[in-house]
C-alpha positions as CSV (number, residue, x, y, z in Angstrom):
1,M,-8.1,-16.1,-11.5
2,F,-5.5,-15.4,-14.1
3,D,-4.7,-12.0,-12.5
4,S,-4.0,-13.6,-9.1
5,Q,-1.6,-16.1,-10.7
6,I,0.3,-13.2,-12.3
7,V,0.6,-11.5,-8.9
8,K,1.8,-14.7,-7.2
9,L,4.4,-15.2,-10.0
10,N,5.6,-11.6,-9.7
11,N,5.8,-11.9,-5.9
12,W,7.8,-15.1,-6.2
13,V,10.2,-13.6,-8.7
14,T,10.6,-10.5,-6.5
15,R,11.5,-12.6,-3.5
16,L,14.1,-14.5,-5.6
17,R,15.8,-11.3,-6.5
18,K,16.4,-10.6,-2.7
19,V,16.7,-6.9,-3.3
20,R,17.1,-5.1,0.0
21,V,16.4,-1.4,0.4
22,K,16.4,0.9,3.3
23,P,12.9,1.9,4.6
24,G,13.5,5.5,3.5
25,E,14.2,4.4,0.0
26,L,11.1,2.2,-0.4
27,L,8.2,3.5,-2.5
28,L,4.8,2.3,-1.5
29,L,2.0,2.9,-4.0
30,F,-1.5,2.8,-2.6
31,P,-4.4,2.4,-5.0
32,H,-7.1,5.0,-4.3
33,C,-9.8,2.3,-4.1
34,L,-8.4,1.2,-0.7
35,Q,-9.7,4.4,0.9
36,W,-13.1,4.2,2.6
37,S,-15.5,5.6,0.0
38,E,-17.1,8.0,2.5
39,C,-13.9,9.4,3.9
40,P,-13.9,13.2,3.9
41,N,-10.1,13.4,3.9
42,N,-8.2,13.9,0.6
43,L,-5.5,11.2,0.6
44,I,-4.5,11.8,-3.0
45,A,-2.9,15.1,-1.9
46,S,-1.1,13.5,1.0
47,L,-1.3,10.5,3.3
48,D,-0.7,12.9,6.1
49,N,-4.4,13.7,5.7
50,C,-5.3,10.3,7.0
51,K,-6.8,10.4,10.5
52,L,-6.0,6.7,11.1
53,C,-9.6,5.9,12.0
54,G,-9.4,2.3,10.9
55,K,-12.4,2.3,8.6
56,C,-10.2,1.3,5.7
57,R,-6.9,-0.5,5.1
58,I,-4.9,2.7,4.6
59,K,-4.3,3.0,8.3
60,D,-2.6,-0.5,8.3
61,L,-0.5,0.4,5.3
62,I,0.6,3.7,6.8
63,E,1.6,2.0,10.1
64,L,3.5,-0.7,8.1
65,S,5.4,2.0,6.2
66,E,6.5,3.7,9.4
């Protein structure tokens, strides 16, 4: 519960800062644990290896990043 409060506080502070960046300048960090555990594709090397099958949330994040 404490961790979620820290995340909420950080998100609130980040929104207050109102920093705007161009999409090409935004860095998205994906934790490896989001990848489907049985996926045969190596996403650590490159997200281009994702086949966008939808078995994990990586597909959604890639689409959001585009």
